[in-house]
Predicted model as a PDB file, atoms N, CA, C, CB and O in Angstrom, pLDDT in the B-factor column:
MODEL        1                                                                  
ATOM      1  N   MET A   1     158.951  20.621  47.134  1.00 47.00           N  
ATOM      2  CA  MET A   1     157.938  21.296  46.842  1.00 47.00           C  
ATOM      3  C   MET A   1     157.916  22.659  46.352  1.00 47.00           C  
ATOM      4  CB  MET A   1     157.334  21.227  47.736  1.00 47.00           C  
ATOM      5  O   MET A   1     158.766  23.243  47.025  1.00 47.00           O  
ATOM      6  N   GLU A   2     157.432  23.417  45.595  1.00 54.00           N  
ATOM      7  CA  GLU A   2     157.659  24.832  45.314  1.00 54.00           C  
ATOM      8  C   GLU A   2     157.086  25.704  46.675  1.00 54.00           C  
ATOM      9  CB  GLU A   2     156.833  25.251  43.830  1.00 54.00           C  
ATOM     10  O   GLU A   2     155.999  25.707  47.253  1.00 54.00           O  
ATOM     11  N   PRO A   3     158.331  26.418  46.885  1.00 55.00           N  
ATOM     12  CA  PRO A   3     157.857  27.471  48.217  1.00 55.00           C  
ATOM     13  C   PRO A   3     156.275  28.330  47.598  1.00 55.00           C  
ATOM     14  CB  PRO A   3     159.489  29.003  48.575  1.00 55.00           C  
ATOM     15  O   PRO A   3     155.404  28.010  48.406  1.00 55.00           O  
ATOM     16  N   TYR A   4     155.866  28.943  46.872  1.00 53.00           N  
ATOM     17  CA  TYR A   4     154.774  29.672  46.175  1.00 53.00           C  
ATOM     18  C   TYR A   4     153.781  28.916  45.990  1.00 53.00           C  
ATOM     19  CB  TYR A   4     155.077  30.210  44.977  1.00 53.00           C  
ATOM     20  O   TYR A   4     152.739  29.539  45.785  1.00 53.00           O  
ATOM     21  N   ALA A   5     153.676  27.565  45.980  1.00 57.00           N  
ATOM     22  CA  ALA A   5     152.511  26.625  45.686  1.00 57.00           C  
ATOM     23  C   ALA A   5     151.541  27.378  46.410  1.00 57.00           C  
ATOM     24  CB  ALA A   5     152.641  25.025  46.170  1.00 57.00           C  
ATOM     25  O   ALA A   5     151.551  27.917  47.517  1.00 57.00           O  
ATOM     26  N   GLY A   6     150.407  27.236  45.174  1.00 58.00           N  
ATOM     27  CA  GLY A   6     149.112  27.651  45.988  1.00 58.00           C  
ATOM     28  C   GLY A   6     149.118  29.300  46.010  1.00 58.00           C  
ATOM     29  O   GLY A   6     148.215  29.867  46.625  1.00 58.00           O  
ATOM     30  N   ARG A   7     149.937  29.918  45.472  1.00 54.00           N  
ATOM     31  CA  ARG A   7     149.551  31.248  45.459  1.00 54.00           C  
ATOM     32  C   ARG A   7     149.796  31.872  44.323  1.00 54.00           C  
ATOM     33  CB  ARG A   7     150.075  31.923  46.398  1.00 54.00           C  
ATOM     34  O   ARG A   7     150.662  31.446  43.558  1.00 54.00           O  
ATOM     35  N   GLN A   8     149.047  33.000  44.043  1.00 57.00           N  
ATOM     36  CA  GLN A   8     148.758  33.423  41.992  1.00 57.00           C  
ATOM     37  C   GLN A   8     150.317  33.926  42.094  1.00 57.00           C  
ATOM     38  CB  GLN A   8     147.125  35.239  41.241  1.00 57.00           C  
ATOM     39  O   GLN A   8     150.992  34.024  43.119  1.00 57.00           O  
ATOM     40  N   ARG A   9     150.708  34.222  40.711  1.00 60.00           N  
ATOM     41  CA  ARG A   9     151.985  34.980  40.543  1.00 60.00           C  
ATOM     42  C   ARG A   9     151.508  36.446  40.701  1.00 60.00           C  
ATOM     43  CB  ARG A   9     152.755  34.689  39.061  1.00 60.00           C  
ATOM     44  O   ARG A   9     150.384  36.929  40.567  1.00 60.00           O  
ATOM     45  N   GLY A  10     152.503  36.917  40.972  1.00 61.00           N  
ATOM     46  CA  GLY A  10     152.623  38.390  41.623  1.00 61.00           C  
ATOM     47  C   GLY A  10     151.846  38.697  42.814  1.00 61.00           C  
ATOM     48  O   GLY A  10     151.290  39.793  42.890  1.00 61.00           O  
ATOM     49  N   CYS A  11     151.773  38.059  43.516  1.00 58.00           N  
ATOM     50  CA  CYS A  11     150.950  38.149  44.948  1.00 58.00           C  
ATOM     51  C   CYS A  11     152.099  37.830  46.245  1.00 58.00           C  
ATOM     52  CB  CYS A  11     149.527  36.793  44.967  1.00 58.00           C  
ATOM     53  O   CYS A  11     151.931  37.850  47.464  1.00 58.00           O  
ATOM     54  N   ARG A  12     153.022  37.606  45.617  1.00 71.00           N  
ATOM     55  CA  ARG A  12     154.371  37.035  46.852  1.00 71.00           C  
ATOM     56  C   ARG A  12     154.370  38.263  47.603  1.00 71.00           C  
ATOM     57  CB  ARG A  12     156.272  36.637  46.182  1.00 71.00           C  
ATOM     58  O   ARG A  12     154.486  38.086  48.816  1.00 71.00           O  
ATOM     59  N   ASN A  13     154.270  39.473  47.217  1.00 84.00           N  
ATOM     60  CA  ASN A  13     154.998  40.413  48.735  1.00 84.00           C  
ATOM     61  C   ASN A  13     153.986  41.345  48.739  1.00 84.00           C  
ATOM     62  CB  ASN A  13     156.780  41.340  48.646  1.00 84.00           C  
ATOM     63  O   ASN A  13     154.276  42.540  48.699  1.00 84.00           O  
ATOM     64  N   LEU A  14     152.232  40.783  48.804  1.00 86.00           N  
ATOM     65  CA  LEU A  14     151.299  41.724  49.117  1.00 86.00           C  
ATOM     66  C   LEU A  14     150.849  41.179  50.643  1.00 86.00           C  
ATOM     67  CB  LEU A  14     150.077  41.805  47.926  1.00 86.00           C  
ATOM     68  O   LEU A  14     151.066  40.011  50.965  1.00 86.00           O  
ATOM     69  N   THR A  15     150.376  41.876  51.307  1.00 90.00           N  
ATOM     70  CA  THR A  15     149.961  41.958  52.711  1.00 90.00           C  
ATOM     71  C   THR A  15     148.766  41.155  52.998  1.00 90.00           C  
ATOM     72  CB  THR A  15     149.700  43.346  53.103  1.00 90.00           C  
ATOM     73  O   THR A  15     148.119  40.787  52.017  1.00 90.00           O  
ATOM     74  N   ASP A  16     148.432  40.878  53.956  1.00 90.00           N  
ATOM     75  CA  ASP A  16     146.935  39.736  53.945  1.00 90.00           C  
ATOM     76  C   ASP A  16     145.666  41.074  53.307  1.00 90.00           C  
ATOM     77  CB  ASP A  16     146.338  38.913  56.294  1.00 90.00           C  
ATOM     78  O   ASP A  16     144.755  40.740  52.549  1.00 90.00           O  
ATOM     79  N   PRO A  17     145.806  42.188  53.670  1.00 90.00           N  
ATOM     80  CA  PRO A  17     144.535  43.090  53.601  1.00 90.00           C  
ATOM     81  C   PRO A  17     145.226  43.250  51.733  1.00 90.00           C  
ATOM     82  CB  PRO A  17     144.414  44.927  55.053  1.00 90.00           C  
ATOM     83  O   PRO A  17     144.476  43.305  50.759  1.00 90.00           O  
ATOM     84  N   GLN A  18     146.258  43.280  51.678  1.00 89.00           N  
ATOM     85  CA  GLN A  18     146.229  43.702  49.915  1.00 89.00           C  
ATOM     86  C   GLN A  18     145.716  42.445  49.244  1.00 89.00           C  
ATOM     87  CB  GLN A  18     147.945  44.107  49.129  1.00 89.00           C  
ATOM     88  O   GLN A  18     144.782  42.350  48.448  1.00 89.00           O  
ATOM     89  N   ARG A  19     146.501  41.509  49.716  1.00 90.00           N  
ATOM     90  CA  ARG A  19     145.710  39.863  49.079  1.00 90.00           C  
ATOM     91  C   ARG A  19     144.020  39.857  49.050  1.00 90.00           C  
ATOM     92  CB  ARG A  19     146.148  38.318  50.351  1.00 90.00           C  
ATOM     93  O   ARG A  19     143.326  39.291  48.205  1.00 90.00           O  
ATOM     94  N   ALA A  20     143.641  40.496  49.988  1.00 91.00           N  
ATOM     95  CA  ALA A  20     142.065  39.953  49.961  1.00 91.00           C  
ATOM     96  C   ALA A  20     141.596  41.171  49.475  1.00 91.00           C  
ATOM     97  CB  ALA A  20     141.251  39.424  51.474  1.00 91.00           C  
ATOM     98  O   ALA A  20     140.376  41.166  49.311  1.00 91.00           O  
ATOM     99  N   LEU A  21     142.236  42.359  49.152  1.00 89.00           N  
ATOM    100  CA  LEU A  21     141.756  43.192  48.088  1.00 89.00           C  
ATOM    101  C   LEU A  21     141.851  42.505  46.890  1.00 89.00           C  
ATOM    102  CB  LEU A  21     142.440  44.429  47.984  1.00 89.00           C  
ATOM    103  O   LEU A  21     140.805  42.202  46.316  1.00 89.00           O  
ATOM    104  N   ALA A  22     143.010  42.182  46.374  1.00 90.00           N  
ATOM    105  CA  ALA A  22     143.481  41.676  44.933  1.00 90.00           C  
ATOM    106  C   ALA A  22     142.183  40.489  44.647  1.00 90.00           C  
ATOM    107  CB  ALA A  22     145.363  40.863  44.979  1.00 90.00           C  
ATOM    108  O   ALA A  22     141.681  40.411  43.526  1.00 90.00           O  
ATOM    109  N   ASP A  23     141.707  39.569  45.827  1.00 92.00           N  
ATOM    110  CA  ASP A  23     141.315  38.937  45.488  1.00 92.00           C  
ATOM    111  C   ASP A  23     139.623  39.148  45.411  1.00 92.00           C  
ATOM    112  CB  ASP A  23     141.938  38.147  46.009  1.00 92.00           C  
ATOM    113  O   ASP A  23     138.921  38.445  44.685  1.00 92.00           O  
ATOM    114  N   ARG A  24     139.198  40.009  46.101  1.00 92.00           N  
ATOM    115  CA  ARG A  24     137.917  40.611  45.577  1.00 92.00           C  
ATOM    116  C   ARG A  24     137.708  41.379  44.437  1.00 92.00           C  
ATOM    117  CB  ARG A  24     137.467  41.324  46.395  1.00 92.00           C  
ATOM    118  O   ARG A  24     136.595  41.402  43.913  1.00 92.00           O  
ATOM    119  N   LEU A  25     139.125  42.333  43.764  1.00 93.00           N  
ATOM    120  CA  LEU A  25     139.200  42.687  42.973  1.00 93.00           C  
ATOM    121  C   LEU A  25     138.913  41.438  41.361  1.00 93.00           C  
ATOM    122  CB  LEU A  25     140.306  43.362  43.391  1.00 93.00           C  
ATOM    123  O   LEU A  25     138.245  41.700  40.360  1.00 93.00           O  
ATOM    124  N   ALA A  26     139.694  40.133  41.663  1.00 93.00           N  
ATOM    125  CA  ALA A  26     139.508  39.414  41.034  1.00 93.00           C  
ATOM    126  C   ALA A  26     138.196  38.943  40.552  1.00 93.00           C  
ATOM    127  CB  ALA A  26     140.082  38.831  41.436  1.00 93.00           C  
ATOM    128  O   ALA A  26     137.749  38.967  39.405  1.00 93.00           O  
ATOM    129  N   VAL A  27     137.602  38.460  41.768  1.00 93.00           N  
ATOM    130  CA  VAL A  27     136.189  37.937  42.004  1.00 93.00           C  
ATOM    131  C   VAL A  27     135.386  38.789  40.781  1.00 93.00           C  
ATOM    132  CB  VAL A  27     135.566  38.297  43.746  1.00 93.00           C  
ATOM    133  O   VAL A  27     134.916  38.365  39.725  1.00 93.00           O  
ATOM    134  N   ARG A  28     135.416  40.156  41.340  1.00 92.00           N  
ATOM    135  CA  ARG A  28     134.722  41.110  40.167  1.00 92.00           C  
ATOM    136  C   ARG A  28     134.833  40.780  39.182  1.00 92.00           C  
ATOM    137  CB  ARG A  28     135.040  42.305  39.961  1.00 92.00           C  
ATOM    138  O   ARG A  28     134.127  39.959  38.598  1.00 92.00           O  
ATOM    139  N   ALA A  29     135.804  41.387  38.759  1.00 93.00           N  
ATOM    140  CA  ALA A  29     136.158  41.490  37.274  1.00 93.00           C  
ATOM    141  C   ALA A  29     135.640  40.131  36.613  1.00 93.00           C  
ATOM    142  CB  ALA A  29     137.854  41.698  37.038  1.00 93.00           C  
ATOM    143  O   ALA A  29     135.243  40.264  35.455  1.00 93.00           O  
ATOM    144  N   ASP A  30     135.583  38.956  37.110  1.00 92.00           N  
ATOM    145  CA  ASP A  30     135.676  37.806  36.941  1.00 92.00           C  
ATOM    146  C   ASP A  30     133.924  37.677  36.230  1.00 92.00           C  
ATOM    147  CB  ASP A  30     136.212  37.010  38.411  1.00 92.00           C  
ATOM    148  O   ASP A  30     133.424  37.186  35.218  1.00 92.00           O  
ATOM    149  N   LEU A  31     133.470  38.381  37.359  1.00 92.00           N  
ATOM    150  CA  LEU A  31     131.497  38.244  37.221  1.00 92.00           C  
ATOM    151  C   LEU A  31     131.588  39.355  36.017  1.00 92.00           C  
ATOM    152  CB  LEU A  31     130.142  38.957  39.064  1.00 92.00           C  
ATOM    153  O   LEU A  31     131.040  39.030  34.963  1.00 92.00           O  
ATOM    154  N   LEU A  32     132.168  40.514  36.070  1.00 91.00           N  
ATOM    155  CA  LEU A  32     131.766  41.293  34.984  1.00 91.00           C  
ATOM    156  C   LEU A  32     131.788  40.962  33.553  1.00 91.00           C  
ATOM    157  CB  LEU A  32     132.386  42.263  35.072  1.00 91.00           C  
ATOM    158  O   LEU A  32     131.073  41.341  32.625  1.00 91.00           O  
ATOM    159  N   ARG A  33     133.062  39.937  33.626  1.00 91.00           N  
ATOM    160  CA  ARG A  33     133.323  39.410  32.242  1.00 91.00           C  
ATOM    161  C   ARG A  33     132.277  38.383  31.565  1.00 91.00           C  
ATOM    162  CB  ARG A  33     134.657  38.720  32.299  1.00 91.00           C  
ATOM    163  O   ARG A  33     131.934  38.335  30.384  1.00 91.00           O  
ATOM    164  N   THR A  34     131.872  37.580  32.640  1.00 90.00           N  
ATOM    165  CA  THR A  34     130.745  36.742  32.732  1.00 90.00           C  
ATOM    166  C   THR A  34     129.641  37.538  32.236  1.00 90.00           C  
ATOM    167  CB  THR A  34     130.502  36.220  34.114  1.00 90.00           C  
ATOM    168  O   THR A  34     129.047  37.243  31.199  1.00 90.00           O  
ATOM    169  N   GLU A  35     129.289  38.767  33.115  1.00 89.00           N  
ATOM    170  CA  GLU A  35     127.850  39.359  32.619  1.00 89.00           C  
ATOM    171  C   GLU A  35     128.488  39.998  31.159  1.00 89.00           C  
ATOM    172  CB  GLU A  35     127.009  40.759  33.883  1.00 89.00           C  
ATOM    173  O   GLU A  35     127.514  40.274  30.458  1.00 89.00           O  
ATOM    174  N   ALA A  36     129.488  40.262  30.595  1.00 88.00           N  
ATOM    175  CA  ALA A  36     129.524  41.062  29.480  1.00 88.00           C  
ATOM    176  C   ALA A  36     129.203  39.994  27.949  1.00 88.00           C  
ATOM    177  CB  ALA A  36     131.126  41.854  29.547  1.00 88.00           C  
ATOM    178  O   ALA A  36     128.771  40.252  26.825  1.00 88.00           O  
ATOM    179  N   GLY A  37     129.626  38.861  28.563  1.00 82.00           N  
ATOM    180  CA  GLY A  37     129.683  37.962  27.501  1.00 82.00           C  
ATOM    181  C   GLY A  37     128.213  37.276  27.384  1.00 82.00           C  
ATOM    182  O   GLY A  37     128.197  36.251  26.702  1.00 82.00           O  
ATOM    183  N   HIS A  38     127.163  37.629  27.863  1.00 68.00           N  
ATOM    184  CA  HIS A  38     126.111  37.193  27.668  1.00 68.00           C  
ATOM    185  C   HIS A  38     124.934  37.834  26.741  1.00 68.00           C  
ATOM    186  CB  HIS A  38     125.842  37.032  28.750  1.00 68.00           C  
ATOM    187  O   HIS A  38     123.888  37.309  26.360  1.00 68.00           O  
ATOM    188  N   GLY A  39     125.498  39.276  26.480  1.00 58.00           N  
ATOM    189  CA  GLY A  39     124.933  39.862  25.649  1.00 58.00           C  
ATOM    190  C   GLY A  39     125.249  40.084  24.108  1.00 58.00           C  
ATOM    191  O   GLY A  39     126.424  39.831  23.841  1.00 58.00           O  
ATOM    192  N   ASP A  40     124.739  40.357  23.400  1.00 57.00           N  
ATOM    193  CA  ASP A  40     125.411  40.899  21.850  1.00 57.00           C  
ATOM    194  C   ASP A  40     126.319  41.272  21.739  1.00 57.00           C  
ATOM    195  CB  ASP A  40     125.001  41.783  21.171  1.00 57.00           C  
ATOM    196  O   ASP A  40     126.929  41.034  20.696  1.00 57.00           O  
ATOM    197  N   GLY A  41     126.994  42.188  22.927  1.00 56.00           N  
ATOM    198  CA  GLY A  41     128.500  42.529  22.242  1.00 56.00           C  
ATOM    199  C   GLY A  41     129.807  41.540  22.373  1.00 56.00           C  
ATOM    200  O   GLY A  41     129.745  40.311  22.421  1.00 56.00           O  
ATOM    201  N   GLU A  42     130.809  42.204  22.412  1.00 72.00           N  
ATOM    202  CA  GLU A  42     131.938  41.023  22.400  1.00 72.00           C  
ATOM    203  C   GLU A  42     132.295  41.054  23.660  1.00 72.00           C  
ATOM    204  CB  GLU A  42     133.255  41.168  21.445  1.00 72.00           C  
ATOM    205  O   GLU A  42     133.303  40.361  23.795  1.00 72.00           O  
ATOM    206  N   GLY A  43     131.912  41.582  24.774  1.00 79.00           N  
ATOM    207  CA  GLY A  43     132.361  41.359  26.248  1.00 79.00           C  
ATOM    208  C   GLY A  43     133.546  42.340  26.344  1.00 79.00           C  
ATOM    209  O   GLY A  43     133.889  43.152  25.485  1.00 79.00           O  
ATOM    210  N   LEU A  44     134.098  42.122  27.524  1.00 85.00           N  
ATOM    211  CA  LEU A  44     134.912  42.592  28.200  1.00 85.00           C  
ATOM    212  C   LEU A  44     136.360  42.474  27.942  1.00 85.00           C  
ATOM    213  CB  LEU A  44     134.615  42.230  29.175  1.00 85.00           C  
ATOM    214  O   LEU A  44     136.483  41.348  27.463  1.00 85.00           O  
ATOM    215  N   SER A  45     137.701  43.116  28.011  1.00 88.00           N  
ATOM    216  CA  SER A  45     138.816  42.286  27.940  1.00 88.00           C  
ATOM    217  C   SER A  45     138.896  42.282  29.397  1.00 88.00           C  
ATOM    218  CB  SER A  45     140.111  42.767  27.077  1.00 88.00           C  
ATOM    219  O   SER A  45     138.010  42.772  30.098  1.00 88.00           O  
ATOM    220  N   VAL A  46     140.097  41.656  29.922  1.00 89.00           N  
ATOM    221  CA  VAL A  46     140.667  41.544  31.152  1.00 89.00           C  
ATOM    222  C   VAL A  46     140.878  42.647  31.812  1.00 89.00           C  
ATOM    223  CB  VAL A  46     141.711  40.952  31.114  1.00 89.00           C  
ATOM    224  O   VAL A  46     140.396  43.005  32.887  1.00 89.00           O  
ATOM    225  N   ALA A  47     141.773  43.279  30.977  1.00 90.00           N  
ATOM    226  CA  ALA A  47     142.237  44.904  31.428  1.00 90.00           C  
ATOM    227  C   ALA A  47     140.965  45.966  31.820  1.00 90.00           C  
ATOM    228  CB  ALA A  47     143.097  45.693  29.980  1.00 90.00           C  
ATOM    229  O   ALA A  47     141.004  46.693  32.812  1.00 90.00           O  
ATOM    230  N   ASP A  48     139.821  45.920  30.850  1.00 91.00           N  
ATOM    231  CA  ASP A  48     138.859  46.402  30.980  1.00 91.00           C  
ATOM    232  C   ASP A  48     137.845  45.891  32.276  1.00 91.00           C  
ATOM    233  CB  ASP A  48     138.459  46.304  29.781  1.00 91.00           C  
ATOM    234  O   ASP A  48     137.284  46.647  33.069  1.00 91.00           O  
ATOM    235  N   ALA A  49     137.787  44.696  32.261  1.00 90.00           N  
ATOM    236  CA  ALA A  49     137.117  44.143  33.706  1.00 90.00           C  
ATOM    237  C   ALA A  49     137.660  44.630  34.831  1.00 90.00           C  
ATOM    238  CB  ALA A  49     137.216  42.669  33.933  1.00 90.00           C  
ATOM    239  O   ALA A  49     136.909  45.073  35.701  1.00 90.00           O  
ATOM    240  N   VAL A  50     139.016  44.632  35.005  1.00 90.00           N  
ATOM    241  CA  VAL A  50     139.769  44.843  35.936  1.00 90.00           C  
ATOM    242  C   VAL A  50     139.751  46.334  36.352  1.00 90.00           C  
ATOM    243  CB  VAL A  50     140.965  44.348  35.584  1.00 90.00           C  
ATOM    244  O   VAL A  50     139.834  46.798  37.489  1.00 90.00           O  
ATOM    245  N   ALA A  51     139.616  47.017  35.096  1.00 90.00           N  
ATOM    246  CA  ALA A  51     139.661  48.706  35.545  1.00 90.00           C  
ATOM    247  C   ALA A  51     138.213  48.691  35.759  1.00 90.00           C  
ATOM    248  CB  ALA A  51     140.255  50.059  34.258  1.00 90.00           C  
ATOM    249  O   ALA A  51     138.138  49.196  36.879  1.00 90.00           O  
ATOM    250  N   LEU A  52     136.908  48.407  35.358  1.00 90.00           N  
ATOM    251  CA  LEU A  52     135.847  49.113  35.989  1.00 90.00           C  
ATOM    252  C   LEU A  52     135.453  48.333  37.709  1.00 90.00           C  
ATOM    253  CB  LEU A  52     134.463  49.018  34.774  1.00 90.00           C  
ATOM    254  O   LEU A  52     134.890  48.782  38.707  1.00 90.00           O  
ATOM    255  N   ALA A  53     136.148  46.849  37.341  1.00 91.00           N  
ATOM    256  CA  ALA A  53     135.993  46.746  38.982  1.00 91.00           C  
ATOM    257  C   ALA A  53     136.489  47.258  40.124  1.00 91.00           C  
ATOM    258  CB  ALA A  53     136.195  45.832  39.314  1.00 91.00           C  
ATOM    259  O   ALA A  53     135.977  47.229  41.242  1.00 91.00           O  
ATOM    260  N   ALA A  54     137.453  47.700  39.805  1.00 90.00           N  
ATOM    261  CA  ALA A  54     138.554  48.696  40.777  1.00 90.00           C  
ATOM    262  C   ALA A  54     137.428  50.115  40.925  1.00 90.00           C  
ATOM    263  CB  ALA A  54     140.506  49.227  39.685  1.00 90.00           C  
ATOM    264  O   ALA A  54     137.184  50.634  42.015  1.00 90.00           O  
ATOM    265  N   VAL A  55     136.971  50.479  39.913  1.00 91.00           N  
ATOM    266  CA  VAL A  55     136.136  52.049  39.874  1.00 91.00           C  
ATOM    267  C   VAL A  55     134.803  51.290  40.850  1.00 91.00           C  
ATOM    268  CB  VAL A  55     135.506  52.847  37.736  1.00 91.00           C  
ATOM    269  O   VAL A  55     134.436  52.002  41.785  1.00 91.00           O  
ATOM    270  N   GLN A  56     134.362  50.473  40.764  1.00 89.00           N  
ATOM    271  CA  GLN A  56     132.896  49.885  41.258  1.00 89.00           C  
ATOM    272  C   GLN A  56     133.267  49.543  42.959  1.00 89.00           C  
ATOM    273  CB  GLN A  56     132.347  48.176  40.198  1.00 89.00           C  
ATOM    274  O   GLN A  56     132.515  49.908  43.863  1.00 89.00           O  
ATOM    275  N   LEU A  57     134.760  48.660  43.235  1.00 87.00           N  
ATOM    276  CA  LEU A  57     134.976  48.562  44.353  1.00 87.00           C  
ATOM    277  C   LEU A  57     135.295  49.751  45.310  1.00 87.00           C  
ATOM    278  CB  LEU A  57     135.754  47.777  44.302  1.00 87.00           C  
ATOM    279  O   LEU A  57     134.898  49.950  46.458  1.00 87.00           O  
ATOM    280  N   GLY A  58     136.152  50.510  44.487  1.00 86.00           N  
ATOM    281  CA  GLY A  58     136.012  52.062  45.364  1.00 86.00           C  
ATOM    282  C   GLY A  58     135.116  52.997  45.356  1.00 86.00           C  
ATOM    283  O   GLY A  58     135.352  54.099  45.850  1.00 86.00           O  
ATOM    284  N   LEU A  59     134.087  52.724  44.856  1.00 80.00           N  
ATOM    285  CA  LEU A  59     132.550  53.364  44.929  1.00 80.00           C  
ATOM    286  C   LEU A  59     131.889  52.695  46.508  1.00 80.00           C  
ATOM    287  CB  LEU A  59     131.416  52.703  43.270  1.00 80.00           C  
ATOM    288  O   LEU A  59     131.303  53.401  47.330  1.00 80.00           O  
ATOM    289  N   HIS A  60     132.057  51.713  46.619  1.00 69.00           N  
ATOM    290  CA  HIS A  60     131.599  51.034  47.784  1.00 69.00           C  
ATOM    291  C   HIS A  60     132.742  51.180  49.015  1.00 69.00           C  
ATOM    292  CB  HIS A  60     131.307  49.464  47.366  1.00 69.00           C  
ATOM    293  O   HIS A  60     133.866  50.681  48.949  1.00 69.00           O  
ATOM    294  N   THR A  61     132.209  51.994  50.192  1.00 59.00           N  
ATOM    295  CA  THR A  61     133.155  52.219  51.204  1.00 59.00           C  
ATOM    296  C   THR A  61     132.854  50.833  52.223  1.00 59.00           C  
ATOM    297  CB  THR A  61     132.904  53.836  51.953  1.00 59.00           C  
ATOM    298  O   THR A  61     131.778  50.238  52.286  1.00 59.00           O  
ATOM    299  N   PRO A  62     133.847  50.568  52.832  1.00 60.00           N  
ATOM    300  CA  PRO A  62     133.749  49.470  53.652  1.00 60.00           C  
ATOM    301  C   PRO A  62     132.899  49.733  54.792  1.00 60.00           C  
ATOM    302  CB  PRO A  62     135.009  49.044  54.060  1.00 60.00           C  
ATOM    303  O   PRO A  62     132.906  50.839  55.333  1.00 60.00           O  
ATOM    304  N   ALA A  63     132.155  48.766  55.196  1.00 60.00           N  
ATOM    305  CA  ALA A  63     131.082  48.808  56.366  1.00 60.00           C  
ATOM    306  C   ALA A  63     131.745  48.999  57.617  1.00 60.00           C  
ATOM    307  CB  ALA A  63     130.215  47.495  56.490  1.00 60.00           C  
ATOM    308  O   ALA A  63     131.162  49.783  58.366  1.00 60.00           O  
ATOM    309  N   ASP A  64     132.758  48.519  58.030  1.00 52.00           N  
ATOM    310  CA  ASP A  64     133.284  48.786  59.266  1.00 52.00           C  
ATOM    311  C   ASP A  64     134.152  50.167  59.270  1.00 52.00           C  
ATOM    312  CB  ASP A  64     134.109  47.568  59.677  1.00 52.00           C  
ATOM    313  O   ASP A  64     134.876  50.545  60.191  1.00 52.00           O  
ATOM    314  N   THR A  65     133.964  50.695  58.294  1.00 46.00           N  
ATOM    315  CA  THR A  65     134.564  52.283  58.815  1.00 46.00           C  
ATOM    316  C   THR A  65     133.815  53.683  58.993  1.00 46.00           C  
ATOM    317  CB  THR A  65     135.569  52.718  57.832  1.00 46.00           C  
ATOM    318  O   THR A  65     134.440  54.673  59.373  1.00 46.00           O  
TER     319      THR A  65                                                      
ENDMDL                                                                          
END                                                                             
């Protein structure tokens, strides 16, 4: 069995909080790409969606701080 089965590529050295943030970022970027694809435009590239998601997530402060 592969030692990194079930993990995404590039996530091997992330701590649990880093992995959780990366997961939130990926979900947000996918949502943004999906929303952008419904209009008349060409949509968002993966890089643009990740950058926008990072900015949006950075604007929201965690509730527990």
